[in-house]
Z-matrix of the N, CA and C atoms (Angstrom, degrees):
N
C 1 1.434
C 2 1.559 1 110.46
N 3 1.272 2 115.22 1 139.90
C 4 1.471 3 119.52 2 177.16
C 5 1.521 4 110.77 3 -82.42
N 6 1.287 5 116.73 4 174.82
C 7 1.446 6 120.53 5 -179.92
C 8 1.532 7 111.93 6 -64.16
N 9 1.299 8 117.76 7 -25.40
C 10 1.459 9 121.64 8 -178.27
C 11 1.518 10 111.01 9 -102.00
N 12 1.337 11 119.48 10 12.98
C 13 1.443 12 123.05 11 177.73
C 14 1.537 13 109.25 12 -108.06
N 15 1.328 14 115.72 13 134.20
C 16 1.459 15 119.13 14 -173.57
C 17 1.519 16 109.99 15 -131.47
N 18 1.325 17 117.26 16 121.77
C 19 1.444 18 122.27 17 179.92
C 20 1.540 19 108.76 18 -91.92
N 21 1.311 20 116.23 19 105.56
C 22 1.492 21 122.64 20 -176.74
C 23 1.512 22 106.37 21 -103.91
N 24 1.333 23 116.06 22 122.03
C 25 1.460 24 122.15 23 177.85
C 26 1.524 25 107.74 24 -100.98
N 27 1.335 26 115.80 25 123.99
C 28 1.470 27 123.02 26 177.90
C 29 1.513 28 108.70 27 -94.77
N 30 1.323 29 116.75 28 114.37
C 31 1.441 30 122.35 29 -177.06
C 32 1.527 31 111.32 30 -120.53
N 33 1.348 32 115.74 31 149.46
C 34 1.441 33 119.50 32 175.60
C 35 1.525 34 108.36 33 165.91
N 36 1.321 35 115.53 34 168.52
C 37 1.424 36 122.29 35 179.99
C 38 1.569 37 110.07 36 -63.37
N 39 1.300 38 117.36 37 164.37
C 40 1.487 39 121.25 38 178.62
C 41 1.530 40 110.05 39 -64.70
N 42 1.314 41 115.35 40 137.01
C 43 1.454 42 121.94 41 172.76
C 44 1.533 43 115.88 42 82.74
N 45 1.351 44 117.00 43 10.80
C 46 1.486 45 118.04 44 -178.99
C 47 1.516 46 112.00 45 -84.67
N 48 1.337 47 117.39 46 -12.89
C 49 1.448 48 118.89 47 177.91
C 50 1.516 49 114.56 48 107.67
N 51 1.329 50 118.13 49 22.39
C 52 1.464 51 122.18 50 -179.29
C 53 1.536 52 109.75 51 -60.19
N 54 1.333 53 115.66 52 -47.86
C 55 1.469 54 119.60 53 -179.15
C 56 1.529 55 110.38 54 -68.70
N 57 1.309 56 117.26 55 -38.51
C 58 1.465 57 120.74 56 -179.14
C 59 1.558 58 109.32 57 -63.28
N 60 1.315 59 117.42 58 -42.58
C 61 1.469 60 121.11 59 178.02
C 62 1.533 61 110.60 60 -65.09
N 63 1.353 62 116.26 61 -43.31
C 64 1.464 63 120.86 62 179.94
C 65 1.492 64 111.07 63 -63.53
N 66 1.352 65 117.61 64 -45.54
C 67 1.474 66 120.27 65 -178.96
C 68 1.530 67 112.00 66 -66.98
N 69 1.354 68 115.15 67 -32.44
C 70 1.459 69 119.28 68 178.22
C 71 1.536 70 109.11 69 -66.02
N 72 1.328 71 117.44 70 -39.66
C 73 1.454 72 121.59 71 177.88
C 74 1.504 73 111.74 72 -68.52
N 75 1.336 74 118.02 73 -47.17
C 76 1.454 75 122.65 74 -171.78
C 77 1.520 76 112.27 75 -74.79
N 78 1.349 77 117.98 76 -47.61
C 79 1.430 78 120.34 77 -172.53
C 80 1.544 79 114.08 78 -124.82
N 81 1.349 80 116.14 79 5.66
C 82 1.449 81 122.21 80 -179.54
C 83 1.510 82 112.03 81 55.28
N 84 1.339 83 116.24 82 38.99
C 85 1.473 84 122.34 83 176.72
C 86 1.508 85 107.43 84 -115.12
N 87 1.362 86 115.46 85 154.91
C 88 1.462 87 120.20 86 173.61
C 89 1.539 88 108.79 87 -117.91
N 90 1.310 89 115.56 88 121.04
C 91 1.464 90 120.60 89 -179.61
C 92 1.524 91 109.02 90 -85.86
N 93 1.314 92 116.48 91 120.49
C 94 1.466 93 121.11 92 -178.64
C 95 1.551 94 110.09 93 -87.85
N 96 1.324 95 116.62 94 -25.58
C 97 1.463 96 120.55 95 -179.82
C 98 1.520 97 109.76 96 -88.00
N 99 1.323 98 117.63 97 140.68
C 100 1.456 99 120.90 98 174.28
C 101 1.482 100 109.91 99 -90.59
N 102 1.304 101 115.79 100 117.60
C 103 1.477 102 122.89 101 -179.81
C 104 1.527 103 107.00 102 -128.84
N 105 1.330 104 118.75 103 100.85
C 106 1.458 105 120.70 104 -175.76
C 107 1.559 106 113.52 105 -54.78
N 108 1.302 107 114.13 106 134.46
C 109 1.450 108 121.88 107 -176.54
C 110 1.524 109 109.28 108 -93.44
N 111 1.315 110 117.01 109 147.38
C 112 1.458 111 121.02 110 167.31
C 113 1.539 112 106.43 111 -95.95
N 114 1.325 113 113.83 112 -61.58
C 115 1.454 114 120.08 113 177.23
C 116 1.509 115 108.38 114 -164.28
N 117 1.315 116 115.49 115 124.10
C 118 1.457 117 120.67 116 176.91
C 119 1.538 118 107.86 117 -130.43
N 120 1.303 119 116.89 118 142.62
C 121 1.461 120 122.02 119 179.47
C 122 1.492 121 109.21 120 -121.84
N 123 1.325 122 116.03 121 136.24
C 124 1.453 123 122.29 122 -177.64
C 125 1.549 124 107.46 123 -131.81
N 126 1.318 125 114.99 124 151.42
C 127 1.456 126 119.32 125 175.65
C 128 1.539 127 108.07 126 -129.70
N 129 1.316 128 114.47 127 141.89
C 130 1.475 129 119.65 128 177.79
C 131 1.531 130 108.31 129 -152.36
N 132 1.359 131 113.09 130 130.75
C 133 1.447 132 120.16 131 175.75
C 134 1.521 133 109.04 132 -87.46
N 135 1.319 134 118.43 133 126.05
C 136 1.452 135 122.63 134 179.64
C 137 1.543 136 108.11 135 -138.29
N 138 1.312 137 115.01 136 171.13
C 139 1.463 138 122.04 137 172.59
C 140 1.505 139 108.00 138 -116.82
N 141 1.345 140 115.52 139 125.53
C 142 1.489 141 120.81 140 -177.90
C 143 1.500 142 105.20 141 -123.99
N 144 1.326 143 116.68 142 121.58
C 145 1.473 144 121.77 143 -179.01
C 146 1.510 145 112.77 144 53.49
N 147 1.312 146 115.38 145 38.24
C 148 1.452 147 121.70 146 175.69
C 149 1.513 148 115.48 147 79.44
N 150 1.330 149 116.44 148 4.09
C 151 1.455 150 121.50 149 -179.86
C 152 1.528 151 110.55 150 -116.91
N 153 1.352 152 118.36 151 139.24
C 154 1.466 153 119.87 152 179.97
C 155 1.568 154 110.29 153 -68.06
N 156 1.323 155 113.67 154 145.77
C 157 1.460 156 118.71 155 178.39
C 158 1.564 157 107.56 156 -145.39
N 159 1.315 158 115.36 157 127.32
C 160 1.435 159 120.47 158 173.36
C 161 1.530 160 108.09 159 -95.68
N 162 1.319 161 116.59 160 108.11
C 163 1.459 162 119.47 161 -178.99
C 164 1.529 163 108.33 162 -84.43
N 165 1.312 164 115.25 163 125.42
C 166 1.449 165 123.03 164 174.19
C 167 1.518 166 105.59 165 -113.31
N 168 1.341 167 114.83 166 94.95
C 169 1.465 168 121.71 167 -170.96
C 170 1.533 169 109.11 168 -98.17
N 171 1.377 170 112.94 169 124.64
C 172 1.472 171 119.73 170 177.08
C 173 1.501 172 106.80 171 -104.98
N 174 1.338 173 115.87 172 111.45
C 175 1.449 174 123.71 173 178.73
C 176 1.512 175 104.76 174 -91.42
N 177 1.354 176 117.46 175 118.56
C 178 1.440 177 120.29 176 -170.58
C 179 1.547 178 112.16 177 -108.08
N 180 1.336 179 114.08 178 169.55
C 181 1.457 180 121.76 179 177.94
C 182 1.535 181 109.14 180 -78.62
N 183 1.317 182 116.71 181 139.34
C 184 1.441 183 119.77 182 174.82
C 185 1.541 184 112.66 183 -99.53
N 186 1.317 185 114.83 184 -13.83
C 187 1.476 186 119.77 185 -177.39
C 188 1.507 187 111.01 186 -67.10
N 189 1.322 188 115.16 187 142.98
C 190 1.468 189 122.26 188 -174.99
C 191 1.544 190 112.13 189 -58.75
N 192 1.309 191 117.86 190 -31.91
C 193 1.493 192 119.13 191 -176.65
C 194 1.510 193 112.85 192 -68.40
N 195 1.336 194 117.25 193 -10.34
C 196 1.471 195 120.62 194 177.33
C 197 1.519 196 112.76 195 -106.52
N 198 1.318 197 116.97 196 11.66
C 199 1.474 198 120.48 197 -176.56
C 200 1.521 199 110.31 198 -59.99
N 201 1.301 200 119.06 199 -30.40
C 202 1.474 201 121.39 200 179.81
C 203 1.514 202 112.37 201 -63.35
N 204 1.342 203 116.95 202 -27.82
C 205 1.467 204 120.52 203 177.92
C 206 1.521 205 113.00 204 -76.62
N 207 1.341 206 116.50 205 -19.74
C 208 1.443 207 120.66 206 -176.44
C 209 1.537 208 112.02 207 -58.60
N 210 1.311 209 117.41 208 -40.58
C 211 1.468 210 119.26 209 -179.30
C 212 1.531 211 111.55 210 -56.14
N 213 1.315 212 116.36 211 -44.24
C 214 1.435 213 121.90 212 179.46
C 215 1.502 214 111.40 213 -64.49
N 216 1.342 215 117.51 214 -46.41
C 217 1.457 216 121.84 215 178.35
C 218 1.527 217 110.72 216 -57.02
N 219 1.341 218 115.60 217 -44.72
C 220 1.437 219 121.68 218 -177.74
C 221 1.496 220 111.14 219 -63.94
N 222 1.341 221 117.67 220 -43.79
C 223 1.477 222 122.76 221 178.93
C 224 1.540 223 109.97 222 -59.74
N 225 1.337 224 118.40 223 -35.92
C 226 1.456 225 122.76 224 -174.09
C 227 1.543 226 113.43 225 -81.49
N 228 1.325 227 116.15 226 -12.90
C 229 1.475 228 120.50 227 -170.90
C 230 1.522 229 113.47 228 -83.98
N 231 1.339 230 114.84 229 144.72
C 232 1.469 231 121.04 230 170.47
C 233 1.526 232 108.44 231 -91.22
N 234 1.325 233 116.61 232 -29.83
C 235 1.477 234 121.54 233 -179.09
C 236 1.514 235 109.49 234 -156.58
N 237 1.316 236 114.87 235 164.65
C 238 1.476 237 120.78 236 -169.87
C 239 1.497 238 110.79 237 -132.82
N 240 1.325 239 115.37 238 138.21
C 241 1.438 240 123.77 239 168.57
C 242 1.504 241 106.20 240 -110.90
N 243 1.344 242 116.49 241 106.42
C 244 1.457 243 120.41 242 -179.24
C 245 1.540 244 106.09 243 -94.94
N 246 1.299 245 115.27 244 121.13
C 247 1.463 246 121.92 245 -172.51
C 248 1.544 247 109.71 246 -114.00
N 249 1.321 248 114.91 247 135.37
C 250 1.456 249 121.49 248 168.64
C 251 1.519 250 105.74 249 -131.26
N 252 1.355 251 116.08 250 166.43
C 253 1.456 252 121.11 251 177.41
C 254 1.526 253 108.52 252 -103.35
N 255 1.319 254 115.63 253 130.21
C 256 1.478 255 120.28 254 -176.42
C 257 1.546 256 111.24 255 -62.47
N 258 1.343 257 116.35 256 -19.62
C 259 1.465 258 120.03 257 -178.47
C 260 1.553 259 111.72 258 -97.53
N 261 1.343 260 115.33 259 20.10
C 262 1.496 261 119.06 260 179.87
C 263 1.523 262 110.50 261 -148.86
N 264 1.327 263 115.78 262 103.44
C 265 1.461 264 120.79 263 -179.08
C 266 1.507 265 111.81 264 -62.23
N 267 1.352 266 118.33 265 -33.29
C 268 1.449 267 120.54 266 -178.62
C 269 1.534 268 112.08 267 -66.21
N 270 1.331 269 117.05 268 -29.88
C 271 1.469 270 118.68 269 178.58
C 272 1.542 271 110.17 270 -74.29
N 273 1.368 272 116.39 271 -26.08
C 274 1.468 273 119.28 272 175.14
C 275 1.537 274 109.28 273 -70.99
N 276 1.339 275 116.37 274 -38.67
C 277 1.444 276 120.22 275 174.32
C 278 1.505 277 111.71 276 -60.61
N 279 1.305 278 116.86 277 -40.96
C 280 1.484 279 122.97 278 179.00
C 281 1.524 280 110.44 279 -63.25
N 282 1.342 281 117.45 280 -32.90
C 283 1.457 282 120.87 281 177.39
C 284 1.546 283 110.52 282 -58.85
N 285 1.316 284 116.72 283 -38.88
C 286 1.469 285 120.60 284 177.94
C 287 1.518 286 110.74 285 -64.60
N 288 1.337 287 116.59 286 -41.80
C 289 1.483 288 121.98 287 179.01
C 290 1.526 289 108.36 288 -60.77
N 291 1.361 290 117.94 289 -44.35
C 292 1.452 291 121.44 290 -179.51
C 293 1.514 292 110.85 291 -66.36
N 294 1.314 293 118.07 292 -42.31
C 295 1.489 294 120.57 293 177.01
C 296 1.521 295 109.69 294 -57.59
N 297 1.320 296 117.78 295 -46.92
C 298 1.449 297 121.51 296 -178.59
C 299 1.543 298 111.36 297 -63.12
N 300 1.338 299 114.79 298 -37.26
C 301 1.500 300 120.21 299 179.52
C 302 1.530 301 110.11 300 -66.47
N 303 1.324 302 118.00 301 -42.01
C 304 1.452 303 120.15 302 177.22
C 305 1.510 304 110.46 303 -62.52
N 306 1.321 305 115.95 304 -45.47
C 307 1.457 306 122.29 305 179.53
C 308 1.556 307 109.22 306 -55.21
N 309 1.328 308 115.56 307 -46.32
C 310 1.471 309 119.56 308 -177.80
C 311 1.531 310 111.41 309 -67.98
N 312 1.323 311 116.58 310 -46.55
C 313 1.476 312 120.41 311 -175.97
C 314 1.533 313 111.86 312 -69.45
N 315 1.324 314 117.25 313 -44.05
C 316 1.447 315 122.28 314 179.00
C 317 1.553 316 111.34 315 -72.94
N 318 1.332 317 115.53 316 -20.37
C 319 1.464 318 122.15 317 -178.45
C 320 1.532 319 109.83 318 50.90
N 321 1.327 320 114.37 319 47.89
C 322 1.467 321 119.49 320 -178.99
C 323 1.539 322 108.72 321 -148.28
N 324 1.307 323 115.30 322 148.74
C 325 1.453 324 119.19 323 176.49
C 326 1.527 325 111.73 324 -84.01
N 327 1.318 326 115.92 325 -23.94
C 328 1.450 327 121.08 326 -176.17
C 329 1.522 328 111.77 327 -115.32
N 330 1.304 329 117.94 328 110.98
C 331 1.441 330 120.50 329 175.22
C 332 1.524 331 107.31 330 -141.11
N 333 1.311 332 114.54 331 155.42
C 334 1.490 333 120.66 332 -174.52
C 335 1.533 334 109.14 333 -76.41
N 336 1.313 335 115.63 334 118.77
C 337 1.444 336 120.94 335 -176.21
C 338 1.509 337 110.76 336 -153.06
N 339 1.341 338 114.25 337 147.94
C 340 1.460 339 122.72 338 173.45
C 341 1.501 340 107.10 339 -131.12
N 342 1.328 341 118.02 340 138.07
C 343 1.442 342 123.78 341 175.24
C 344 1.530 343 108.38 342 -97.95
N 345 1.324 344 116.00 343 128.61
C 346 1.461 345 119.90 344 -178.53
C 347 1.518 346 110.54 345 -124.23
N 348 1.315 347 117.48 346 122.18
C 349 1.454 348 123.36 347 173.88
C 350 1.548 349 106.96 348 -93.63
N 351 1.304 350 116.29 349 98.35
C 352 1.470 351 120.16 350 -175.48
C 353 1.503 352 110.72 351 -83.64
N 354 1.359 353 113.77 352 168.92
C 355 1.444 354 124.03 353 178.87
C 356 1.554 355 112.40 354 68.57
N 357 1.327 356 116.41 355 33.76
C 358 1.461 357 120.06 356 -179.44
C 359 1.524 358 112.33 357 -67.36
N 360 1.355 359 115.63 358 -9.20
C 361 1.480 360 118.38 359 174.54
C 362 1.553 361 110.28 360 -75.73
N 363 1.330 362 117.20 361 -9.20
C 364 1.481 363 121.26 362 179.81
C 365 1.544 364 108.38 363 -103.34
N 366 1.330 365 117.97 364 44.20
C 367 1.428 366 123.24 365 -176.98
C 368 1.511 367 113.55 366 -55.77
N 369 1.337 368 118.83 367 -33.30
C 370 1.434 369 121.38 368 -178.12
C 371 1.535 370 111.79 369 -70.33
N 372 1.346 371 116.60 370 -14.28
C 373 1.473 372 120.66 371 179.37
C 374 1.543 373 110.66 372 -105.76
N 375 1.322 374 117.50 373 10.43
C 376 1.451 375 123.80 374 -174.66
C 377 1.537 376 113.73 375 -54.77
N 378 1.345 377 114.44 376 131.12
C 379 1.458 378 122.10 377 174.10
C 380 1.507 379 111.99 378 -116.46
N 381 1.354 380 116.61 379 -18.57
C 382 1.480 381 123.18 380 -178.60
C 383 1.498 382 108.03 381 -118.10
N 384 1.309 383 116.43 382 115.28
C 385 1.453 384 119.63 383 -178.97
C 386 1.531 385 110.15 384 -70.97
N 387 1.320 386 114.75 385 154.99
C 388 1.454 387 119.68 386 177.92
C 389 1.531 388 110.13 387 -65.95
N 390 1.332 389 115.70 388 -36.76
C 391 1.478 390 118.95 389 177.40
C 392 1.515 391 113.02 390 -60.20
N 393 1.333 392 115.67 391 -42.18
C 394 1.467 393 119.37 392 178.81
C 395 1.529 394 111.50 393 -62.69
N 396 1.331 395 116.26 394 -42.69
C 397 1.454 396 120.40 395 -179.65
C 398 1.536 397 111.94 396 -68.65
N 399 1.342 398 116.00 397 -39.56
C 400 1.444 399 120.70 398 175.66
C 401 1.520 400 112.05 399 -60.68
N 402 1.319 401 115.95 400 -41.15
C 403 1.487 402 121.58 401 176.88
C 404 1.537 403 111.30 402 -61.82
N 405 1.337 404 115.14 403 -42.54
C 406 1.483 405 120.50 404 179.51
C 407 1.522 406 110.13 405 -63.97
N 408 1.316 407 117.68 406 -44.63
C 409 1.481 408 123.20 407 179.01
C 410 1.521 409 109.69 408 -62.29
N 411 1.334 410 117.86 409 -40.86
C 412 1.429 411 121.68 410 179.11
C 413 1.536 412 110.51 411 -64.95
N 414 1.333 413 115.80 412 -41.38
C 415 1.459 414 120.79 413 176.96
C 416 1.532 415 110.27 414 -61.06
N 417 1.319 416 117.43 415 -38.32
C 418 1.457 417 121.96 416 -178.69
C 419 1.542 418 111.58 417 -83.05
N 420 1.342 419 117.15 418 -14.27
C 421 1.447 420 120.06 419 -177.80
C 422 1.522 421 112.95 420 70.40
N 423 1.350 422 115.40 421 38.85
C 424 1.466 423 118.65 422 -178.26
C 425 1.519 424 110.16 423 -132.89
N 426 1.320 425 117.30 424 160.84
C 427 1.476 426 121.60 425 174.57
C 428 1.506 427 110.48 426 -68.41
N 429 1.377 428 113.59 427 155.24
C 430 1.456 429 121.86 428 177.70
C 431 1.505 430 110.43 429 -133.79
N 432 1.320 431 116.44 430 137.33
C 433 1.471 432 121.42 431 175.57
C 434 1.549 433 108.34 432 -132.91
N 435 1.309 434 116.04 433 144.12
C 436 1.447 435 117.90 434 163.41
C 437 1.506 436 104.78 435 -96.53
N 438 1.343 437 113.77 436 129.48
C 439 1.463 438 121.58 437 -172.51
C 440 1.516 439 111.37 438 -122.02
N 441 1.346 440 114.08 439 161.04
C 442 1.453 441 120.41 440 169.39
C 443 1.519 442 108.88 441 -145.54
N 444 1.292 443 114.81 442 114.14
C 445 1.472 444 118.24 443 177.84
C 446 1.546 445 108.25 444 -66.48
N 447 1.345 446 117.82 445 -30.23
C 448 1.419 447 121.76 446 -177.85
C 449 1.553 448 111.15 447 -67.40
N 450 1.313 449 115.73 448 -47.96
C 451 1.481 450 118.91 449 -177.49
C 452 1.537 451 114.49 450 -96.06
N 453 1.328 452 115.29 451 -3.18
C 454 1.481 453 123.44 452 -179.45
C 455 1.529 454 113.11 453 77.99
N 456 1.344 455 117.80 454 3.45
C 457 1.437 456 120.70 455 -175.90
C 458 1.540 457 110.74 456 -60.66
N 459 1.344 458 116.75 457 119.54
C 460 1.449 459 125.99 458 173.96
C 461 1.542 460 113.95 459 58.82
N 462 1.318 461 118.15 460 16.06
C 463 1.470 462 120.53 461 -179.20
C 464 1.500 463 110.96 462 -65.52
N 465 1.332 464 115.78 463 -57.17
C 466 1.481 465 120.42 464 -179.98
C 467 1.525 466 109.87 465 -64.50
N 468 1.327 467 116.25 466 -42.32
C 469 1.463 468 120.62 467 -177.78
C 470 1.528 469 112.74 468 -57.42
N 471 1.357 470 117.45 469 -41.68
C 472 1.437 471 120.84 470 -178.52
C 473 1.529 472 111.94 471 -63.40
N 474 1.343 473 116.15 472 -44.58
C 475 1.471 474 119.48 473 177.98
C 476 1.540 475 110.95 474 -64.84
N 477 1.352 476 116.08 475 -43.52
C 478 1.463 477 119.46 476 -178.73
C 479 1.531 478 111.80 477 -63.12
N 480 1.357 479 113.94 478 -33.76
C 481 1.477 480 117.49 479 178.41
C 482 1.530 481 111.40 480 -67.28
N 483 1.306 482 118.11 481 -32.87
C 484 1.501 483 121.05 482 176.98
C 485 1.534 484 106.16 483 -60.02
N 486 1.343 485 118.02 484 -44.84
C 487 1.445 486 122.04 485 -179.34
C 488 1.527 487 110.31 486 -63.06
N 489 1.305 488 117.28 487 -39.84
C 490 1.503 489 120.63 488 178.45
C 491 1.543 490 108.24 489 -62.51
N 492 1.322 491 117.41 490 -42.33
C 493 1.472 492 121.45 491 179.12
C 494 1.526 493 110.79 492 -63.05
N 495 1.365 494 116.87 493 -41.82
C 496 1.469 495 120.75 494 178.20
C 497 1.513 496 109.16 495 -62.13
N 498 1.294 497 116.43 496 -47.90
C 499 1.506 498 122.52 497 -179.96
C 500 1.510 499 109.79 498 -56.33
N 501 1.331 500 117.60 499 -44.32
C 502 1.427 501 121.26 500 -177.81
C 503 1.503 502 111.38 501 -62.94
N 504 1.347 503 117.01 502 -41.91
C 505 1.485 504 121.00 503 178.55
C 506 1.508 505 112.65 504 -67.80
N 507 1.352 506 117.27 505 -28.54
C 508 1.479 507 121.03 506 -175.71
C 509 1.555 508 110.18 507 -84.57
N 510 1.320 509 118.02 508 -8.95
C 511 1.492 510 118.84 509 177.94
C 512 1.488 511 108.79 510 -67.56
N 513 1.341 512 117.44 511 154.65
C 514 1.466 513 121.36 512 176.04
C 515 1.510 514 109.56 513 -56.26
N 516 1.318 515 117.17 514 146.79
C 517 1.467 516 122.48 515 -174.83
C 518 1.526 517 112.17 516 -54.34
N 519 1.305 518 119.13 517 -31.83
C 520 1.442 519 121.87 518 -177.19
C 521 1.537 520 111.68 519 -70.56
N 522 1.337 521 115.34 520 -19.18
C 523 1.468 522 119.58 521 -174.91
C 524 1.526 523 110.97 522 -100.29
N 525 1.333 524 118.61 523 -24.17
C 526 1.452 525 122.09 524 -176.84
C 527 1.512 526 112.74 525 -74.64
N 528 1.316 527 117.65 526 117.48
C 529 1.460 528 117.43 527 177.61
C 530 1.531 529 108.22 528 -72.48
N 531 1.340 530 115.58 529 145.67
C 532 1.470 531 120.56 530 179.84
C 533 1.518 532 107.29 531 -71.15
N 534 1.363 533 113.68 532 137.37
C 535 1.457 534 117.45 533 173.87
C 536 1.508 535 109.96 534 -78.03
N 537 1.282 536 115.98 535 134.86
C 538 1.465 537 120.59 536 -178.62
C 539 1.540 538 109.50 537 -115.45
N 540 1.294 539 118.14 538 32.74
C 541 1.448 540 121.07 539 179.84
C 542 1.495 541 112.62 540 72.30
N 543 1.335 542 117.83 541 16.52
C 544 1.441 543 119.01 542 178.39
C 545 1.510 544 108.49 543 -86.19
N 546 1.305 545 114.13 544 149.89
C 547 1.453 546 120.42 545 -176.26
C 548 1.527 547 109.43 546 -120.12
N 549 1.289 548 116.93 547 136.00
C 550 1.457 549 120.94 548 176.09
C 551 1.527 550 107.98 549 -93.39
N 552 1.316 551 116.26 550 121.07
C 553 1.455 552 121.46 551 177.21
C 554 1.485 553 110.09 552 -114.39
N 555 1.349 554 114.97 553 120.99
C 556 1.443 555 119.62 554 -177.78
C 557 1.489 556 110.55 555 -111.07
């Protein structure tokens, strides 16, 4: 990978909208049919904060039977978009499991990650409050977005923020500000 290429791994429980978010970013389409993914890879050239970035997005399986592949995906990633559905508390619990798995596999306290609460267009079905998710993101020291692949809300922004997090980690140690558990909410 070049300095301007970023491997973003999209992780989350099955059915949270990982593929829908990815497709919205890559081709600006919204998939209405649910078709479980095993592993899909997409590339898109974008400009983030005035600098070119080649996004290499790995859309992963959320189904339990593919959990063994997660370790490989995590090892290959530069940054992570952990997705849960705001209308499913169990997917929020799974986000914690995924965070812990990244922490263990990367063997690092600091890695580039963004937490995304998808399906925010289904607010009337909400099971995970925004406050609860913001508190979790603050605990992890990462940015948080509520997203909707359907309405495009924060879709591009969440992926672009993963790149910003990767860039920040890649800066020389003297330039990187220490994270103090603060969370950026946009």
